[in-house]
MIVOLO-873831 format. One record per atom (N, C-alpha, C): residue in three letters; chain; atom name; z, y, x. Coordinates in nm, 3 decimals. Layout:
BEGIN
('ALA','A','CA',(Z,Y,X)) ...
end
This chain:
BEGIN
('UNK','A','N',(8.045,12.835,11.303)) ('UNK','A','CA',(8.157,12.852,11.214)) ('UNK','A','C',(8.218,12.715,11.185)) ('UNK','A','N',(8.349,12.709,11.188)) ('UNK','A','CA',(8.420,12.583,11.170)) ('UNK','A','C',(8.431,12.549,11.022)) ('UNK','A','N',(8.425,12.422,10.997)) ('UNK','A','CA',(8.440,12.369,10.863)) ('UNK','A','C',(8.587,12.385,10.821)) ('UNK','A','N',(8.614,12.403,10.695)) ('UNK','A','CA',(8.752,12.420,10.646)) ('UNK','A','C',(8.837,12.297,10.676)) ('UNK','A','N',(8.776,12.178,10.671)) ('UNK','A','CA',(8.851,12.055,10.698)) ('UNK','A','C',(8.888,12.044,10.845)) ('UNK','A','N',(8.801,12.093,10.933)) ('UNK','A','CA',(8.831,12.093,11.076)) ('UNK','A','C',(8.948,12.187,11.104)) ('UNK','A','N',(8.950,12.303,11.039)) ('UNK','A','CA',(9.060,12.397,11.057)) ('UNK','A','C',(9.192,12.339,11.007)) ('UNK','A','N',(9.188,12.269,10.896)) ('UNK','A','CA',(9.309,12.209,10.843)) ('UNK','A','C',(9.361,12.096,10.932)) ('UNK','A','N',(9.270,12.021,10.992)) ('UNK','A','CA',(9.309,11.907,11.075)) ('UNK','A','C',(9.357,11.948,11.213)) ('UNK','A','N',(9.336,12.075,11.256)) ('UNK','A','CA',(9.378,12.118,11.389)) ('UNK','A','C',(9.527,12.105,11.409)) ('UNK','A','N',(9.605,12.149,11.316)) ('UNK','A','CA',(9.750,12.144,11.331)) ('UNK','A','C',(9.814,12.014,11.285)) ('UNK','A','N',(9.736,11.925,11.235)) ('UNK','A','CA',(9.786,11.800,11.181)) ('UNK','A','C',(9.793,11.693,11.291)) ('UNK','A','N',(9.902,11.616,11.298)) ('UNK','A','CA',(9.909,11.508,11.397)) ('UNK','A','C',(9.808,11.399,11.362)) ('UNK','A','N',(9.767,11.318,11.462)) ('UNK','A','CA',(9.669,11.211,11.434)) ('UNK','A','C',(9.726,11.108,11.336)) ('UNK','A','N',(9.638,11.055,11.254)) ('UNK','A','CA',(9.680,10.957,11.154)) ('UNK','A','C',(9.716,10.826,11.222)) ('UNK','A','N',(9.827,10.770,11.181)) ('UNK','A','CA',(9.871,10.642,11.235)) ('UNK','A','C',(9.824,10.532,11.141)) ('UNK','A','N',(9.823,10.412,11.193)) ('UNK','A','CA',(9.784,10.299,11.109)) ('UNK','A','C',(9.890,10.277,11.002)) ('UNK','A','N',(9.844,10.246,10.884)) ('UNK','A','CA',(9.938,10.218,10.778)) ('UNK','A','C',(9.991,10.076,10.795)) ('UNK','A','N',(10.118,10.062,10.772)) ('UNK','A','CA',(10.182,9.932,10.787)) ('UNK','A','C',(10.190,9.870,10.648)) ('UNK','A','N',(10.132,9.752,10.635)) ('UNK','A','CA',(10.138,9.682,10.507)) ('UNK','A','C',(10.276,9.620,10.491)) ('UNK','A','N',(10.338,9.650,10.381)) ('UNK','A','CA',(10.467,9.592,10.351)) ('UNK','A','C',(10.446,9.463,10.274)) ('UNK','A','N',(10.533,9.365,10.294)) ('UNK','A','CA',(10.517,9.240,10.220)) ('UNK','A','C',(10.532,9.264,10.071)) ('UNK','A','N',(10.463,9.184,9.995)) ('UNK','A','CA',(10.469,9.197,9.850)) ('UNK','A','C',(10.606,9.155,9.799)) ('UNK','A','N',(10.664,9.240,9.718)) ('UNK','A','CA',(10.796,9.210,9.664)) ('UNK','A','C',(10.792,9.090,9.568)) ('UNK','A','N',(10.680,9.074,9.499)) ('UNK','A','CA',(10.667,8.961,9.407)) ('UNK','A','C',(10.673,8.828,9.481)) ('UNK','A','N',(10.627,8.826,9.606)) ('UNK','A','CA',(10.632,8.701,9.682)) ('UNK','A','C',(10.777,8.660,9.705)) ('UNK','A','N',(10.863,8.757,9.735)) ('UNK','A','CA',(11.005,8.726,9.753)) ('UNK','A','C',(11.067,8.679,9.622)) ('UNK','A','N',(11.031,8.744,9.514)) ('UNK','A','CA',(11.085,8.707,9.383)) ('UNK','A','C',(11.035,8.569,9.341)) ('UNK','A','N',(10.909,8.541,9.366)) ('UNK','A','CA',(10.854,8.409,9.332)) ('UNK','A','C',(10.925,8.300,9.412)) ('UNK','A','N',(10.948,8.326,9.540)) ('UNK','A','CA',(11.020,8.230,9.624)) ('UNK','A','C',(11.163,8.210,9.573)) ('UNK','A','N',(11.227,8.319,9.531)) ('UNK','A','CA',(11.362,8.310,9.475)) ('UNK','A','C',(11.363,8.222,9.350)) ('UNK','A','N',(11.267,8.243,9.260)) ('UNK','A','CA',(11.262,8.164,9.137)) ('UNK','A','C',(11.238,8.016,9.166)) ('UNK','A','N',(11.144,7.988,9.254)) ('UNK','A','CA',(11.116,7.848,9.287)) ('UNK','A','C',(11.235,7.781,9.353)) ('UNK','A','N',(11.306,7.855,9.438)) ('UNK','A','CA',(11.423,7.800,9.505)) ('UNK','A','C',(11.537,7.777,9.405)) ('UNK','A','N',(11.556,7.870,9.313)) ('UNK','A','CA',(11.663,7.857,9.214)) ('UNK','A','C',(11.638,7.740,9.120)) ('UNK','A','N',(11.512,7.717,9.084)) ('UNK','A','CA',(11.480,7.612,8.987)) ('UNK','A','C',(11.448,7.478,9.051)) ('UNK','A','N',(11.458,7.468,9.181)) ('UNK','A','CA',(11.423,7.344,9.251)) ('UNK','A','C',(11.516,7.229,9.212)) ('UNK','A','N',(11.640,7.258,9.177)) ('UNK','A','CA',(11.736,7.152,9.144)) ('UNK','A','C',(11.728,7.104,9.000)) ('UNK','A','N',(11.648,7.167,8.918)) ('UNK','A','CA',(11.637,7.129,8.778)) ('UNK','A','C',(11.648,7.250,8.688)) ('UNK','A','N',(11.652,7.228,8.556)) ('UNK','A','CA',(11.658,7.340,8.462)) ('UNK','A','C',(11.784,7.425,8.482)) ('UNK','A','N',(11.767,7.557,8.471)) ('UNK','A','CA',(11.878,7.651,8.486)) ('UNK','A','C',(11.873,7.746,8.367)) ('UNK','A','N',(11.989,7.784,8.316)) ('UNK','A','CA',(11.995,7.878,8.205)) ('UNK','A','C',(11.926,8.008,8.242)) ('UNK','A','N',(11.852,8.062,8.148)) ('UNK','A','CA',(11.777,8.185,8.173)) ('UNK','A','C',(11.870,8.299,8.212)) ('UNK','A','N',(11.983,8.310,8.146)) ('UNK','A','CA',(12.077,8.418,8.178)) ('UNK','A','C',(12.130,8.405,8.320)) ('UNK','A','N',(12.151,8.282,8.365)) ('UNK','A','CA',(12.198,8.259,8.502)) ('UNK','A','C',(12.093,8.301,8.604)) ('UNK','A','N',(11.967,8.267,8.579)) ('UNK','A','CA',(11.859,8.305,8.670)) ('UNK','A','C',(11.848,8.457,8.678)) ('UNK','A','N',(11.855,8.523,8.565)) ('UNK','A','CA',(11.843,8.669,8.563)) ('UNK','A','C',(11.961,8.734,8.633)) ('UNK','A','N',(12.082,8.683,8.611)) ('UNK','A','CA',(12.201,8.738,8.679)) ('UNK','A','C',(12.190,8.723,8.830)) ('UNK','A','N',(12.146,8.606,8.876)) ('UNK','A','CA',(12.131,8.584,9.021)) ('UNK','A','C',(12.022,8.674,9.079)) ('UNK','A','N',(11.916,8.694,9.004)) ('UNK','A','CA',(11.808,8.782,9.050)) ('UNK','A','C',(11.852,8.926,9.060)) ('UNK','A','N',(11.928,8.973,8.963)) ('UNK','A','CA',(11.979,9.110,8.966)) ('UNK','A','C',(12.075,9.126,9.083)) ('UNK','A','N',(12.155,9.023,9.112)) ('UNK','A','CA',(12.246,9.030,9.226)) ('UNK','A','C',(12.170,9.040,9.358)) ('UNK','A','N',(12.047,8.990,9.361)) ('UNK','A','CA',(11.965,8.997,9.483)) ('UNK','A','C',(11.877,9.122,9.487)) ('UNK','A','N',(11.890,9.209,9.388)) ('UNK','A','CA',(11.820,9.337,9.392)) ('UNK','A','C',(11.693,9.345,9.310)) ('UNK','A','N',(11.663,9.244,9.231)) ('UNK','A','CA',(11.546,9.248,9.144)) ('UNK','A','C',(11.588,9.298,9.007)) ('UNK','A','N',(11.494,9.356,8.934)) ('UNK','A','CA',(11.525,9.401,8.798)) ('UNK','A','C',(11.489,9.290,8.700)) ('UNK','A','N',(11.546,9.299,8.581)) ('UNK','A','CA',(11.518,9.198,8.478)) ('UNK','A','C',(11.370,9.200,8.442)) ('UNK','A','N',(11.313,9.318,8.438)) ('UNK','A','CA',(11.170,9.330,8.404)) ('UNK','A','C',(11.083,9.263,8.510)) ('UNK','A','N',(11.117,9.279,8.638)) ('UNK','A','CA',(11.042,9.213,8.745)) ('UNK','A','C',(11.051,9.061,8.733)) ('UNK','A','N',(11.170,9.012,8.706)) ('UNK','A','CA',(11.192,8.867,8.695)) ('UNK','A','C',(11.109,8.810,8.580)) ('UNK','A','N',(11.115,8.875,8.465)) ('UNK','A','CA',(11.041,8.825,8.349)) ('UNK','A','C',(10.890,8.834,8.371)) ('UNK','A','N',(10.846,8.938,8.440)) ('UNK','A','CA',(10.703,8.955,8.467)) ('UNK','A','C',(10.651,8.845,8.561)) ('UNK','A','N',(10.723,8.819,8.668)) ('UNK','A','CA',(10.680,8.716,8.763)) ('UNK','A','C',(10.688,8.578,8.699)) ('UNK','A','N',(10.788,8.555,8.616)) ('UNK','A','CA',(10.799,8.426,8.547)) ('UNK','A','C',(10.679,8.405,8.455)) ('UNK','A','N',(10.633,8.512,8.388)) ('UNK','A','CA',(10.518,8.501,8.299)) ('UNK','A','C',(10.390,8.477,8.378)) ('UNK','A','N',(10.380,8.530,8.499)) ('UNK','A','CA',(10.261,8.513,8.582)) ('UNK','A','C',(10.257,8.377,8.650)) ('UNK','A','N',(10.373,8.318,8.673)) ('UNK','A','CA',(10.382,8.191,8.743)) ('UNK','A','C',(10.362,8.077,8.644)) ('UNK','A','N',(10.260,7.998,8.666)) ('UNK','A','CA',(10.228,7.889,8.574)) ('UNK','A','C',(10.316,7.766,8.594)) ('UNK','A','N',(10.393,7.762,8.703)) ('UNK','A','CA',(10.472,7.643,8.731)) ('UNK','A','C',(10.614,7.652,8.676)) ('UNK','A','N',(10.646,7.757,8.600)) ('UNK','A','CA',(10.779,7.771,8.539)) ('UNK','A','C',(10.763,7.770,8.388)) ('UNK','A','N',(10.838,7.681,8.323)) ('UNK','A','CA',(10.832,7.673,8.177)) ('UNK','A','C',(10.969,7.705,8.118)) ('UNK','A','N',(10.970,7.743,7.992)) ('UNK','A','CA',(11.094,7.771,7.920)) ('UNK','A','C',(11.124,7.654,7.826)) ('UNK','A','N',(11.248,7.612,7.827)) ('UNK','A','CA',(11.294,7.502,7.741)) ('UNK','A','C',(11.412,7.551,7.659)) ('UNK','A','N',(11.428,7.495,7.542)) ('UNK','A','CA',(11.542,7.530,7.458)) ('UNK','A','C',(11.626,7.407,7.433)) ('UNK','A','N',(11.758,7.425,7.435)) ('UNK','A','CA',(11.848,7.314,7.408)) ('UNK','A','C',(11.823,7.263,7.266)) ('UNK','A','N',(11.820,7.134,7.253)) ('UNK','A','CA',(11.801,7.075,7.120)) ('UNK','A','C',(11.932,7.013,7.074)) ('UNK','A','N',(11.943,6.997,6.944)) ('UNK','A','CA',(12.063,6.935,6.888)) ('UNK','A','C',(12.175,7.034,6.863)) ('UNK','A','N',(12.155,7.161,6.893)) ('UNK','A','CA',(12.257,7.263,6.868)) ('UNK','A','C',(12.196,7.369,6.778)) ('UNK','A','N',(12.281,7.427,6.695)) ('UNK','A','CA',(12.231,7.528,6.602)) ('UNK','A','C',(12.176,7.649,6.677)) ('UNK','A','N',(12.248,7.695,6.776)) ('UNK','A','CA',(12.204,7.809,6.857)) ('UNK','A','C',(12.186,7.761,7.001)) ('UNK','A','N',(12.078,7.690,7.025)) ('UNK','A','CA',(12.052,7.636,7.157)) ('UNK','A','C',(12.019,7.746,7.258)) ('UNK','A','N',(12.058,7.722,7.382)) ('UNK','A','CA',(12.033,7.820,7.488)) ('UNK','A','C',(11.898,7.792,7.553)) ('UNK','A','N',(11.837,7.899,7.608)) ('UNK','A','CA',(11.708,7.886,7.676)) ('UNK','A','C',(11.730,7.858,7.823)) ('UNK','A','N',(11.646,7.772,7.877)) ('UNK','A','CA',(11.651,7.739,8.019)) ('UNK','A','C',(11.511,7.749,8.078)) ('UNK','A','N',(11.504,7.773,8.207)) ('UNK','A','CA',(11.378,7.770,8.279)) ('UNK','A','C',(11.378,7.649,8.369)) ('UNK','A','N',(11.260,7.590,8.386)) ('UNK','A','CA',(11.247,7.472,8.471)) ('UNK','A','C',(11.108,7.473,8.535)) ('UNK','A','N',(11.097,7.403,8.645)) ('UNK','A','CA',(10.967,7.387,8.709)) ('UNK','A','C',(10.889,7.279,8.637)) ('UNK','A','N',(10.759,7.299,8.626)) ('UNK','A','CA',(10.672,7.200,8.564)) ('UNK','A','C',(10.666,7.078,8.656)) ('UNK','A','N',(10.686,6.958,8.602)) ('UNK','A','CA',(10.675,6.840,8.688)) ('UNK','A','C',(10.532,6.823,8.739)) ('UNK','A','N',(10.517,6.767,8.858)) ('UNK','A','CA',(10.381,6.748,8.910)) ('UNK','A','C',(10.301,6.655,8.820)) ('UNK','A','N',(10.172,6.683,8.805)) ('UNK','A','CA',(10.088,6.603,8.716)) ('UNK','A','C',(10.020,6.489,8.790)) ('UNK','A','N',(10.006,6.498,8.920)) ('UNK','A','CA',(9.942,6.392,8.997)) ('UNK','A','C',(10.048,6.302,9.059)) ('UNK','A','N',(10.016,6.176,9.069)) ('UNK','A','CA',(10.108,6.082,9.131)) ('UNK','A','C',(10.118,6.110,9.280)) ('UNK','A','N',(10.241,6.105,9.331)) ('UNK','A','CA',(10.262,6.131,9.472)) ('UNK','A','C',(10.227,6.005,9.552)) ('UNK','A','N',(10.261,5.888,9.498)) ('UNK','A','CA',(10.237,5.762,9.567)) ('UNK','A','C',(10.117,5.693,9.506)) ('UNK','A','N',(10.027,5.653,9.590)) ('UNK','A','CA',(9.911,5.576,9.542)) ('UNK','A','C',(9.916,5.438,9.606)) ('UNK','A','N',(9.912,5.337,9.521)) ('UNK','A','CA',(9.916,5.201,9.570)) ('UNK','A','C',(9.785,5.170,9.642)) ('UNK','A','N',(9.793,5.096,9.752)) ('UNK','A','CA',(9.668,5.060,9.821)) ('UNK','A','C',(9.582,4.971,9.732)) ('UNK','A','N',(9.453,4.988,9.743)) ('UNK','A','CA',(9.363,4.908,9.660)) ('UNK','A','C',(9.363,4.763,9.709)) ('UNK','A','N',(9.328,4.671,9.622)) ('UNK','A','CA',(9.332,4.529,9.654)) ('UNK','A','C',(9.232,4.494,9.763)) ('UNK','A','N',(9.118,4.561,9.766)) ('UNK','A','CA',(9.016,4.530,9.867)) ('UNK','A','C',(9.060,4.571,10.007)) ('UNK','A','N',(9.145,4.671,10.017)) ('UNK','A','CA',(9.190,4.716,10.148)) ('UNK','A','C',(9.294,4.624,10.208)) ('UNK','A','N',(9.370,4.550,10.123)) ('UNK','A','CA',(9.475,4.460,10.172)) ('UNK','A','C',(9.419,4.325,10.213)) ('UNK','A','N',(9.303,4.288,10.167)) ('UNK','A','CA',(9.251,4.154,10.198)) ('UNK','A','C',(9.168,4.153,10.322)) 
end
């Protein structure tokens, strides 16, 4: 006697390999890093550009919160300062001077 699962699988086509789709957050993260590469940008401008590229405001805010390299800054010296996002400056020195013993 055939198992019920064998009977159900008789008319079913063979299973194909599932294709992994790229993570959408990776595209959004790349967009944010590319947008902020030139310096601080107004938060509203970043969100508008992201929406124009097909991302939702909720996705943008979520990825920004998960990304540790993006900080929020507020304009100072104005009563109603605007918020901006910027990349965190690198903490390690890029250039290291050669040690004195290596030059002698």
